[in-house]
N, C-alpha and C positions, 0 to 999 in steps of 0.2 A: 914689428918692423917689416913684416911681409908686405903689407899694402904699400909702404913707403918704397921698398925696393922694387916692387912691381910697378909702381908709378914711374920710377926712374927708368926702368927697362922699357916700358911701353912708350915713354916719351922719346927715348933714344931710337927705338924702332921707327916711330912715326917721323922723326927728323931724318933718319937715314933713307926712308922711302922716298923722300922728296929730293929732286935734283936741285943743285944750286940755282938753276934758272927758275924753277918753280917757286922756290923760297923767296926769290927777289922780285916776283911779279905780283902786283896787286890784282885781286879778283873782283870784277863786276861791281856788285852792290857795296862791297867793302869801301870802294872809293866814291863811286857816282852817287850813292845814296847815303850810307852811314857817315863817311867822313865829310861829304859835302854838306849834309844837313847839320852836322855838328858845328861846322864853320858858320852856317847860316842861323841856326837856332840856339846854339850853345848846348852843352851836355844835358842840363835839366830839361830843356825844351825838346830835345831830340829823343830822350830816353823812351818815352811812351808815345812817340809820334808813329802813326801807322805807316806802313808801306805795303802796297798791294793787298790791302785789306787786313793785314795782320800786325801784331806787335812783334818786335825783335829786340827784346831787352838785353839778353846776354851778348849778342853780337855788337850792340851799341856800346856796352860796357867795355868789351874787348878793344874796340876801336878807340874809345876814349883813353883807356890805359896806355895803349900803344902810342898814341899821339902825345901823351904826357911824359912817358919815360924814355922815348927814343928821339933822336934827331930826325928831321924829316927825310933825310936820305936813307935812313935805316928803318923807315916806317913799315915797308912791305915785309922785310925779314922779321921784324918784331911781331907783326900780326901773325905771320906763319908760326912763330915760336909759341905765342900765347895760345893759338888754336890747338897746336900739338899738345900743350900742357893741359888744356881743358879736356881733350879727348883721352889723355892718359889718366886724368882724374876720374873720368867716367869708367874706364876699364878697371882701375883700382877699386872704385866703389862697387862695381858689379862683383868683384872677387869677395869683398866683405859681405855684401848683401845676400849672396847665394849660400852662405855658410849653413843656414838653417833650412835651405830649400833643396839643394842637391847633395848627393852623398859622396861623389867622387871628386877629389881635388883636381884631377886631370880635366874633367868636364868644366869645373869652375874656372880653371886657368884658361881653357879655350874660350869660354864666354867673355872673360876679361880681355882677351887678345882680339876679339872680333872687331871692335871699332877701329883699331889701328892696322889690322892685317886683312880686312875685307878686300878681296881682289880688285873691285871696281873703285875703291876709295880714292886713290890718287888722281883718277881721271878728272874729277871735278869737286867732290864734296870734302876732301880732307884738307886741313890746314888753311882754311879761309873762314872768316866769320860768318859769311852769308849762309853757309851750310852747317853751322854748328847745331842747328835745331834738330838735325837727324840724330846726332849722337846724344843729345839731351833726351830726345824721345826714347831712344834705346834704353836709357837709364830708368825711365819711369816705371815700367812693369816690375822690374826687380825691386824698386823701392816700395811698391805696393804689395809685393809678394813676401818681402822679408819679415821675419819675426821682429817685433818691437817690444823690448823688455825694459826700456828706460825712457824717461821723459826727454833726456838729452838727445838720445838717438832719434826719437820721434820729432823733436823740434828741428834738428839738423836736416833730417830727411824732408820735413815740411818745407823748409827754406829751399832745398834743392828742387823739389817738385814744383814749388811756386815759380822759381826761375825758369824751369823747363816749360811750364805751362804758359808763362809770359813770353816764350820764344817760339813755341810750336803748338798750333791749334789742334793737331791730331792726337794730342794726349787725351782728348775726350774719348777716344775709342777704348781706353783702359779704365773708364769709370766703373764698369761692372766689377772690377777688382776691389772696389770699396767695400763690398759686402763680406770679404774674407776677414774674419776676426774683427768685425766692426764693433763688437762689445768691448774690445780692448781700447780703453781711453787713450793709451799711449800712441795708438795708431791714428788718432784723430787729427793731429797736426799734419801728418802725411796726406791724409784724405783732404783736409782743408786746403793745403797748399796746391794739390793737383786740381781741386775743384775751383778754387778762386782763379788760378791761372787759366784754366780751360774756359771758364765762363767769361773772363775778361777778353779772351780771344774771340769768343762767339759774339760778345757785345760789339767788339771793334769791327768785326767783319759785317755785322748787320748795319752798323752806322756808316761804314765805308766799304760797301760791297765791291768786289772785283768786277771788272768789265765782263759781261757775258760773252762766251766764245761765239764767234761768228762762223764757225765751221761745223760740219755735221759730226755728231757724237760717234765714237767708235762702238762697234757692236760687242756683244758679250763674247762672241768667238774671238774677236781681236784681243780682248782683255785676257781671256783664258790662255790662248796660245802665247800672247805676249808675256804672261807670267812665267811660262816654261822657258821662253827664249831669253828673257831679260834677267829678272832677279834670281831665278832658279839656276839657269846656265851661268849667270854672272857670279854665282857662288864658287864656281870651279875655275873661271878664267876671266881676266880683265879684257880680253880681246873679243868684243862683240862682232867685229868684222870677221874674225875667224869662225865664230858661231854661225854667222850668216852664210859664210862660204860652205861650211859643212852641210848646213840645211839645204842649200842650193844644189849640192851634188848628191845628197842622200835622202832628203825629205825630212819633214818635221818630226817623224817618229824618233829621230836621233835625240831629241830633247823631251818629247812627250813620254816615251817609254821609261826613262829614268825618273821622271816626275811621278808616274804611276807607281813605280817601285818604292819611291820615297814615301808616297802617301800610304802604302801598305805598311811600311816600317813604322810610320807615325801611328797608325791605327793599332798595331801590335804593341807599341810603347804605351799607348793609352790603356790598353787592357792589362799590361804587366806592371805598370808603374804605380807608385804610391800617390797619395792625394796631392802632395806638394809638387811632385814631378809632373802630374797631369796638368795642374794649373800652370806651371811654367811652360810646358810644351804647348798647351792651348794658347797661352799669351803670345808665344813666339810666332805660331802659325797665324793667329789672328792679326798680329802686328804686320807681318809681311803682306797679308792680303789687304789690310786696310791701306797701307802705304801705296801699294801698286794700283789696286782697283780704284781707290779714291783719287789718286793723282791722274789716272787716265780718264776718269769720268769728268774731272774738273778741267782737264787740259787736253781736249780732243785734238788730234793731230793726224794728218795723213800718214806720217811716218810711224804711227802706232797701229795702223790697220793691218796687223800681222796676218790675219786670216785671209787677206786678199792680196798678199805679196806675190809678185812674180819673181823669176830668177834674178833679174837685175836689181830688184828692191832688196832681196835677201843679201846680195853681194854688197849692198850699201847699208847694211844693218848698223844702226847708230847706238851709242850709249846714252841713256837718260839718267839724270841725277837720282830720280826716285827708284831706279833699278838698283843702284848701289845701296840705298837705304833699305829697300825691301830685302836685299840679299843678306844684310846683317842679321835679320831675323831668321832667314832660311838657314844660315850657318849655325846660328844659335839653337835652332830646333834640332839640328843634327847632334849638337853637343848634348842637349837634354836627352835625346834618344840614346846616345852613348852612355849617359849616366844611368838610365834605366837598365840598359843591358849589363853594364858592369856591376850594378848593385844586385842584379839577379844571378850573377855568375859566381865565380870563386876567386879566392886569393886577391881581393881588392883591399889595399891598405885602408885601415880605419873603418871598415865595414864588417859587421858581424854576420856571418852566413850560417845557415844550417849545414849539417854534415850528413847528407842523405846516404843511406846504406845501399839503396838499390841502384843498379847501373843506369836505368833510364833517366832518373832524376839527375844523376851525376853527369850524364851525357848532355842533358838540357842545360845544366849550369855551365858546362864547358863551352857549349855552343853560344850561350849568352855572353860569356866573357870574350870569346873569339870575335863575336859580332861587334861588341863594344870596342874592342881593340882596333878592329878594322875601320870603324867609323872615326875613331880618334886619328888613326893613320891617314884617312882620307882628308879630314879637315886640316891636319898638319901639312900634308902634301900640297894642298891648295894654297895654304899660307906661304910655304917655301917657294913653290913654283911661280907665284905671282908677286913675290916681294919686290923685285926690281921691275920698274915699269917706266918707260920714257914716252908714253903717249898722253901725258897730262895736258889738259887744256891750257895750262900756263907754261908749258915747256918752252915755247918759242918767244916768250916775253909778251909785251915790251917791258924792259927791265927798269924798275923804279928808280934805283940810285943813279943810273946813267942820265935819266931824264931830269932828275933834280939837279945834278951837277951842270947839265946843259942850261937849265933855267937860271942858274945863279948869275951868269953873265948878262942875260936879258933883264933880270930883275935889278941888277946894278944900274942899268940904263934908265929904268922906269920903276922905281920902288913901289909906286901906287897901283900898279897893275896886278892882275892875277895870272899865274902860269898855268897853262893847260897841259896836263900830263895824261898820256894814253895808258889804259889798263886792259887786261884781258877780259873777255875773250876776243874782241874785235874792235875795228875802228870806231864803231858807234858808242863805245864805252870810253869815257874820259872823266877826269876830275880836275876842277880848278882849285889851285892852292894859292892863297894870298902870298905875294912876294915878301910881305913882312915876315911871314913864317919862314920862308926859304932864306932870307937875309939873316934872320936872327940865328938860325942854325949854322949858316956859313961863317958867322963871326965867332962861333965857339972855338 
């Protein structure tokens, strides 16, 4: 029952983090691409239709379910609810999958809560279908790290990783995890699912390549400093404007120094941890780096030239969606480091420890436990301090149900027309809904 209860708790937390305004506002591709193409192509035709060079299978399934089970005026709220449920399912699955990887139930619980409580999440990536791929990608390394002792578990995980791969191309960065326990045939469905999904994405992007950027690529210095400023600092606060303000007044050392300290902690954890813990920690660090550096390399932007910022640019520091995705792995890495420290310490429930007689070893064990507890406290404090946030990109609307209700009168006058509904994040985003759909729901 623990995963079920955890799913319900995570779903409730995810729903409560959203304001009523954000829940009732449709986001960008959810309407203009996924819903629009479903109207034009039908669900079977749209399911594997590429967008921006990639497949987006799970988001298209979510949009199809929402349009089927909800009246059109409740479509935006339904999409938000379904996306919260998918994120909660990822969290509950991470709890289950880390049972044979990490030793502390506290660390496992933190990892399960990361997708729903990541500070930067509500700004853009949470509770919309267009960004579900980040959470599915978060699930993949845990699916590949988890022990597989039955064919049922292997097949279920294989389906999950296949869907993740058919939604997010960057799952390919976790292909090296295939070699862990590859002789275990029950793991083969998990490997096959990840492999097929990832290769399908590669084939899609080769057949339908994205337009080449027409701006100069950011430098390595921009990327490195940006990592400290965005996904790393974003693990402690959702306010990137506040981070930029602090840097403008005190200098970049304010984020670089903590990053160096965290790197030393990670190195110490690699030295002290067991094999499974090392693989988990390495996967989290590698995932955060892949998301950030890959995104910046493929999406050069003057707003990402952090090594060249002046005071005015720091004061205008902006939040990027891949900062939130990268910060999930950063927080997860801290949880794994905490697991290493707690398992090397004393009096951790469920963990068998030696009982050293000499004072130095006992002191080291006490220090490890204290360090682990402090890391747990730091992660929990970040979750609590950033739980409530009203700076979502959907906070100001436009509100979906109000526009549908307004369109009902216009559709009565001309049932053959399409109604144009505005969506977030700006005036250039809109979706046309057939009046036949609006009238049908109005008659219910």
